[in-house]
Phi, psi and omega in degrees: 000140179290148182300323180297314179290322178296319178298315180297316182295311182291323178294317178294324178295322177300311183285330182273356181298334181296336180279345180283322182190159176256022182247212185297330183297319183293334177267329183293324181296310177297327178294314178299315180296322179300320183272339186261341186254142181263350182290124183295329179290317179294319177298320177297318177293324177295319178297316179297319178297317177298316178300320179296315179298314180298317178298319179299317180295318179295312180297319180297319178299314180295317181292326176295321175295329181281355177300331180302323180262014174067005175266346182292327183295310177295327178293323176294324177295315178297318179298320177298318177296316180294325179290345175266319186282315185298317176296328177295317177299318180297317180297316179298316180295318181295321180286330180274331178230076188288349181267004180237146176278131176281131181248119177290135178281150172061037173236159175274136179268105181256338181252000000 
């Protein structure tokens, strides 16, 4: 496989891992790619994907706590929509511009 195609495939896999499962698998795939691949663009996409996953878990925890004051339910619905839409946007961007790392807006960079 050509490096260009490999870069597109692995970068899209990092961002699309969230659709495979909402458990360890969705976080495990970007972690494996981060440690096994030497390509800096793919590593950048793996980091962004991990940061997005971590942010989703943190926001979901906070919003579940906010269910007590009845604002958590609409926030969880919005979070669910964003967790579906944002990775699709990331995959499209990665496939159209494979030489650039996709950066999710409005998330904390922890990794």
